[in-house]
C-alpha positions as CSV (number, residue, x, y, z in Angstrom):
1,M,95.8,118.9,136.2
2,P,92.3,117.4,135.9
3,A,92.0,114.7,133.3
4,G,90.4,115.2,129.9
5,M,92.6,117.5,127.9
6,T,93.2,117.1,124.2
7,G,94.1,118.6,120.9
8,T,95.7,118.4,117.4
9,Q,96.2,121.1,114.8
10,P,95.3,124.7,115.3
11,C,91.7,123.7,114.7
12,C,91.8,120.9,117.1
13,W,91.8,120.9,120.9
14,A,89.8,119.7,123.8
15,P,89.4,120.2,127.5
16,P,90.9,118.9,130.7
17,N,88.4,120.6,133.0
18,I,87.4,123.9,131.4
19,W,84.5,126.0,132.4
20,R,80.7,126.1,133.0
21,K,78.2,128.7,132.1
22,R,78.3,131.5,134.6
23,A,81.3,129.9,136.3
24,I,84.7,131.4,136.9
25,L,87.5,129.7,134.9
26,T,89.6,127.8,137.4
27,V,91.5,125.3,135.3
28,E,93.7,125.4,132.2
29,I,92.7,124.9,128.6
30,A,95.3,123.1,126.4
31,V,95.5,124.1,122.7
32,I,98.0,121.9,121.0
33,F,99.6,123.3,117.8
34,Q,100.6,120.1,116.1
35,P,103.5,120.4,113.6
36,A,104.3,118.3,110.5
37,E,100.8,116.8,110.1
38,E,101.2,116.3,106.4
39,G,103.7,113.5,106.1
40,G,106.0,114.4,109.0
41,G,104.1,112.6,111.7
42,G,104.0,115.5,114.2
43,G,101.4,113.7,116.3
44,R,103.6,110.7,116.7
45,E,106.6,112.9,117.8
46,M,104.5,114.8,120.3
47,V,103.2,111.5,121.8
48,Q,106.7,110.1,122.0
49,D,107.9,113.3,123.6
50,G,105.5,112.7,126.5
51,L,102.7,115.0,125.7
52,M,100.0,112.9,127.3
53,E,101.9,112.4,130.5
54,K,103.2,116.0,130.8
55,F,99.7,117.4,130.7
56,D,97.8,114.5,132.3
57,I,95.7,114.0,129.2
58,S,93.1,111.2,129.4
59,E,91.0,111.9,126.3
60,V,91.6,113.6,123.0
61,F,89.3,115.2,120.4
62,G,90.1,116.5,117.0
63,M,88.3,118.1,114.1
64,H,88.9,118.3,110.3
65,N,86.9,120.3,107.7
66,M,85.5,118.1,104.9
67,P,84.4,119.3,101.4
68,G,81.2,117.6,100.3
69,I,79.6,117.8,103.8
70,P,77.1,120.7,103.8
71,L,78.1,123.8,105.7
72,G,76.8,123.7,109.3
73,Q,76.8,120.0,109.6
74,F,79.0,117.4,111.3
75,A,79.8,113.8,110.6
76,I,81.5,111.1,112.7
77,R,81.6,107.4,113.2
78,E,82.8,104.9,115.8
79,G,85.9,102.9,114.9
80,G,88.1,103.6,112.0
81,I,87.2,106.9,110.4
82,M,90.4,107.5,108.4
83,A,92.8,104.9,106.9
84,A,96.3,103.6,107.6
85,T,98.6,105.1,104.9
86,D,101.5,102.9,103.8
87,E,103.8,103.4,100.8
88,F,105.6,101.0,98.5
89,L,108.5,101.2,96.1
90,I,109.2,98.6,93.5
91,D,112.5,98.5,91.5
92,I,112.4,96.3,88.4
93,T,115.6,95.2,86.6
94,G,115.6,93.8,83.1
95,V,118.0,94.0,80.2
96,G,118.4,97.2,78.4
97,G,119.2,97.7,74.7
98,H,118.3,99.5,71.5
99,A,114.6,100.2,70.9
100,A,114.9,98.8,67.4
101,R,115.9,95.4,68.9
102,P,113.4,94.7,71.6
103,H,113.8,91.0,71.2
104,A,117.3,91.3,72.6
105,T,116.1,93.0,75.8
106,I,114.0,92.3,78.8
107,D,111.9,95.5,78.7
108,P,111.3,96.7,82.3
109,I,108.7,99.2,81.1
110,V,106.6,96.4,79.6
111,V,107.0,94.4,82.9
112,A,106.0,97.4,84.9
113,A,102.9,98.0,82.8
114,H,101.7,94.4,83.3
115,L,102.5,94.6,87.0
116,I,100.5,97.8,87.4
117,V,97.4,96.0,86.0
118,A,98.1,92.9,88.0
119,L,98.3,94.9,91.3
120,Q,94.7,96.0,90.8
121,T,93.5,92.5,91.6
122,F,94.9,92.7,95.1
123,V,91.8,94.4,96.3
124,S,89.2,93.2,93.8
125,R,90.1,89.5,94.1
126,N,91.7,89.2,97.6
127,I,89.9,91.5,100.0
128,D,86.4,90.9,101.2
129,P,84.3,93.7,99.6
130,M,82.9,94.5,103.1
131,R,86.4,95.3,104.3
132,Q,87.9,98.4,102.5
133,A,91.3,98.7,100.9
134,V,92.9,100.9,98.3
135,L,96.1,100.2,96.2
136,S,97.2,103.0,93.9
137,V,100.3,103.2,91.8
138,T,101.1,106.9,91.6
139,V,104.6,107.1,90.1
140,M,106.4,105.3,87.2
141,E,110.0,106.2,86.4
142,A,112.0,104.6,83.5
143,G,114.2,105.6,80.6
144,G,115.3,108.9,79.2
145,A,115.8,108.5,75.5
146,Y,113.5,107.8,72.5
147,N,115.6,105.0,71.1
148,V,116.8,103.2,74.2
149,I,115.0,100.5,76.2
150,P,116.2,101.1,79.8
151,R,117.6,98.5,82.1
152,E,115.4,99.6,85.1
153,A,112.0,100.9,86.0
154,R,110.6,102.0,89.3
155,L,107.0,102.1,90.6
156,K,105.8,104.0,93.7
157,G,102.4,104.0,95.3
158,T,100.2,103.9,98.4
159,I,98.1,101.3,100.2
160,R,95.2,102.4,102.4
161,T,93.4,100.1,104.8
162,L,91.1,100.3,107.8
163,D,91.7,96.9,109.3
164,P,95.0,95.7,110.8
165,Q,94.6,92.3,109.3
166,V,94.0,93.7,105.9
167,R,96.9,96.0,106.3
168,K,99.2,93.0,107.2
169,F,97.9,91.0,104.3
170,M,98.4,93.7,101.7
171,E,102.1,94.1,102.7
172,E,102.8,90.3,102.8
173,R,101.0,89.8,99.5
174,L,102.9,92.6,97.8
175,R,106.3,91.3,99.0
176,A,105.5,87.7,97.9
177,F,103.7,88.4,94.6
178,V,105.9,91.1,92.9
179,P,109.2,89.1,92.6
180,E,107.5,86.0,91.3
181,F,105.3,87.9,88.8
182,V,108.3,89.9,87.5
183,A,110.4,86.7,87.2
184,S,107.8,85.3,84.8
185,F,109.1,88.0,82.3
186,G,112.8,87.1,83.0
187,A,113.3,90.2,85.1
188,T,114.0,90.7,88.8
189,A,112.4,93.0,91.4
190,S,112.9,94.4,94.9
191,V,110.1,95.7,97.1
192,G,110.4,98.4,99.7
193,Y,107.6,99.1,102.1
194,R,107.1,101.9,104.6
195,H,104.4,101.9,107.3
196,G,102.8,105.4,107.5
197,Y,100.1,106.7,109.7
198,P,97.9,104.1,111.5
199,V,94.1,103.9,111.3
200,T,92.4,106.8,113.0
201,V,90.2,105.0,115.5
202,N,87.3,106.7,117.3
203,A,86.6,105.2,120.7
204,P,82.9,104.3,121.4
205,A,82.2,106.4,124.5
206,Q,84.1,109.5,123.2
207,T,82.4,109.2,119.8
208,E,79.0,109.2,121.4
209,F,79.9,112.2,123.5
210,A,81.3,114.1,120.5
211,A,78.1,113.4,118.5
212,R,75.9,114.7,121.4
213,V,78.0,117.8,121.5
214,A,77.5,118.4,117.8
215,V,73.8,117.8,118.1
216,D,73.7,120.5,120.8
217,V,75.3,122.9,118.4
218,V,73.5,122.3,115.1
219,G,70.6,120.0,115.8
220,E,70.1,116.2,115.4
221,D,69.2,116.4,111.7
222,R,72.6,118.0,111.0
223,V,74.8,115.3,112.5
224,E,75.7,112.1,110.7
225,N,76.9,109.6,113.3
226,N,77.8,106.8,111.0
227,V,79.5,108.5,108.1
228,D,81.5,106.5,105.6
229,A,85.2,106.2,106.6
230,S,87.7,108.2,104.5
231,M,90.6,106.5,102.9
232,G,92.7,109.5,103.6
233,G,95.2,109.5,106.5
234,E,95.6,111.5,109.6
235,D,98.4,111.6,112.1
236,F,96.0,112.5,114.9
237,A,95.7,108.7,114.8
238,Y,98.8,108.5,117.0
239,M,97.1,110.6,119.7
240,L,94.1,108.3,119.5
241,E,96.4,105.3,119.9
242,A,97.8,106.9,123.1
243,R,94.4,108.0,124.5
244,P,90.7,107.3,123.8
245,G,89.0,110.1,121.9
246,A,87.1,111.1,118.8
247,Y,87.8,112.8,115.5
248,I,84.9,114.6,113.8
249,F,84.4,116.1,110.4
250,I,82.9,119.6,110.0
251,G,81.2,120.5,106.7
252,N,83.0,122.8,104.3
253,G,80.2,122.8,101.7
254,A,80.4,122.2,98.0
255,S,84.1,123.2,97.7
256,A,87.0,121.6,95.8
257,E,88.6,118.5,97.3
258,L,91.3,118.7,100.0
259,H,94.9,118.8,98.7
260,T,93.9,120.4,95.4
261,D,95.2,123.7,94.1
262,D,91.7,125.2,93.9
263,Y,90.6,124.2,97.4
264,D,89.0,127.0,99.4
265,F,88.4,126.8,103.1
266,N,84.9,128.1,103.9
267,D,85.3,130.8,106.6
268,E,81.6,130.5,107.5
269,S,82.4,127.2,109.2
270,L,84.5,128.9,111.8
271,T,81.7,129.9,114.0
272,V,80.2,126.5,113.9
273,G,83.5,124.8,114.7
274,A,84.2,127.2,117.6
275,S,80.8,126.6,119.0
276,Y,81.5,122.9,119.0
277,W,84.6,123.3,121.0
278,V,83.0,125.6,123.5
279,R,80.1,123.2,124.0
280,L,82.4,120.3,124.3
281,A,84.2,122.1,127.0
282,E,81.0,122.9,128.9
283,K,79.7,119.3,128.7
284,A,83.1,117.8,129.6
285,L,83.2,119.7,132.9
286,P,81.6,117.5,135.6
287,A,78.6,118.9,137.4
288,T,79.2,119.9,141.0
């Protein structure tokens, strides 16, 4: 099969050799229906299963709708366009007791509260402001009674980065800092850390190509070619690790944010998105 095929979710695919205007279709089009994108890492599983080799894929292209970008517009950037998504779990162990006798306890809730505030300095006082990172504590679990100080508390959260060195630093800093900080209260802590999706990295040549395709479809004034990176994650990143390619945002207009219960996909973007894929296929086919 000719090189150049690609794809991701139902909205995302790209050509090996596809077709030309007024030409007879003589090669195959691959549309890859990617499972388990939201947390399951379907892109990784497909790559590990030999997707690229089985279909002789040399480039990959993907698309995602994006609220806040006007309808009928595209946005893309070279390099990291979406973040690496890691998760952490911190278990704090103190000394439980009666809520009326806090002096006889080591209150893990108080320790956790101080730790949450301290963790906010990881980015603000450790990371160059020109290099992005996010640390968010999203879960706190402790106790179950009004009059009991529990023995344990648990924190969960996420770390998002766009740079491998920053990603490595954030993990190392978390693992070293948390036990020492918690020990200053007389408590102990363990840190669990899970690497999630890698950074979604757009290759230079393919990014330029995708931007030119978008310009052909909607015009130069409707294509942002240096959009700010998103700190959200995307498992199409695994495909971009395996093959060079580009991931582009298509405008969804002034809708609610992604992953909210009032989000509404704008059907009017379908024709624009479909036109992008058709034009990408046409331009990817070498002239003969």
